[in-house]
C-alpha positions in Angstrom: 0.1 -0.2 -0.2 1.2 3.6 -0.8 -0.1 6.8 1.3 0.3 9.7 -0.4 0.0 13.1 1.6 -0.2 16.2 -0.9 -0.5 19.9 -0.2 1.3 23.4 -1.1 4.4 24.9 1.0 3.4 24.9 4.4 0.3 22.9 4.4 1.3 21.0 7.2 3.0 18.3 5.6 6.1 17.2 7.8 3.9 17.5 10.9 1.4 14.6 9.7 4.0 12.7 8.1 6.0 12.7 11.8 2.6 12.4 13.8 2.3 8.8 11.3 6.2 7.9 11.9 5.8 8.1 15.8 2.2 6.3 15.7 3.5 3.7 14.0 6.5 2.9 15.5 4.1 2.1 18.5 1.6 -0.2 16.5 3.7 -1.7 13.7 5.0 -4.8 14.7 8.3 -4.4 12.3 11.1 -1.5 11.5 9.7 1.4 10.4 11.9 3.5 7.9 12.2 7.1 8.0 13.7 8.5 4.7 13.8 13.2 4.4 16.5 15.3 3.3 18.3 16.7 5.5 19.0 16.0 9.2 15.4 18.7 10.5 13.4 15.6 12.1 16.2 14.3 14.0 14.5 15.2 17.5 10.7 15.0 16.4 10.2 11.2 15.4 10.9 8.7 17.8 14.5 6.9 18.4 13.3 3.5 17.2 12.4 4.3 13.7 15.3 4.8 11.6 16.2 8.3 9.6 18.0 8.5 7.0 19.6 11.7 5.8 18.9 11.1 1.7 21.5 13.4 1.2 23.7 11.2 2.9 23.6 8.5 -0.1 24.1 9.7 -4.5 20.2 9.3 -5.2 20.2 11.6 -8.1 16.0 10.7 -9.5 13.8 8.2 -9.3 15.4 5.4 -10.4 17.9 5.2 -7.9 15.7 6.6 -4.9 14.0 2.7 -6.1 17.0 0.8 -6.0 17.9 2.7 -2.6 14.6 1.3 -0.6 15.2 -1.7 -2.4 18.8 -2.2 -1.0 17.1 -1.0 2.6 14.6 -3.8 2.0 16.8 -6.7 1.1 19.1 -5.9 4.1 16.1 -6.4 6.3 13.5 -8.0 5.7 12.0 -7.3 9.2 10.8 -3.5 8.0 7.0 -2.8 7.9 6.7 0.9 6.7 8.5 3.6 5.3 8.1 7.3 5.0 9.1 9.4 2.3 9.7 12.8 3.3 9.7 15.3 0.4 9.4 13.5 -2.7 10.5 16.0 -4.7 13.6 17.8 -2.7 14.8 13.6 -2.6 14.7 12.6 -5.7 15.9 17.0 -6.9 12.8 15.7 -10.0 9.6 17.7 -9.8 7.5 16.4 -12.4 4.3 15.3 -12.1 4.9 12.4 -14.7 8.1 10.8 -13.1 6.9 11.3 -9.7 3.8 8.9 -10.7 4.9 6.6 -12.5 7.5 6.3 -8.8 4.6 5.5 -7.2 2.7 2.9 -9.1 6.4 1.0 -8.8 6.4 0.9 -5.3 2.9 0.9 -5.7 4.0 -3.3 -6.9 7.0 -3.1 -4.8 4.3 -2.7 -2.0 1.9 -5.8 -3.0 5.4 -8.4 -3.9 7.6 -6.9 -0.6 4.5 -6.8 2.3 5.8 -2.7 2.9 3.9 0.4 3.6 4.9 2.9 2.2 3.4 7.1 2.6 5.3 9.4 0.9 4.9 13.5 0.9 4.7 16.0 -2.1 5.1 19.4 -2.6 2.5 19.9 -4.8 -1.7 21.6 -5.0 -3.8 19.0 -4.5 -5.6 20.2 -7.5 -2.2 18.8 -9.8 -2.5 15.2 -8.8 -2.7 13.2 -11.8 -6.1 10.9 -11.6 -2.9 8.2 -10.7 -2.1 10.0 -8.3 -5.0 10.5 -6.1 -5.5 6.3 -6.0 -3.0 7.0 -3.6 -4.7 10.1 -1.3 
């Protein structure tokens, strides 16, 4: 399952994601991972969640992010939830069509490996494609 948190800058996406990460840590039986750009969430999310600073790794587009997430899962099959804070910021590519294709690939990965993803996206909800809307 992929869940999308979408909204413009300053709409509270990161706060909602932080709340979901902290809830997941309490409720999930498996490991919880949060990928963000920078270390701004260090003191906001529970220390029981694995916080990964994407800038420490060579993530430069959607394909490399998908490969990165696949590698994280390959190293720890106990991961049940992954949160991605700021898809456009992490990939460095603000392209609705590429983001849509990434979400579809992530959904297929989720179904195959039983990992649930929550992705925040800085985009006006009216700009979401029909395919993206199924993840809201």
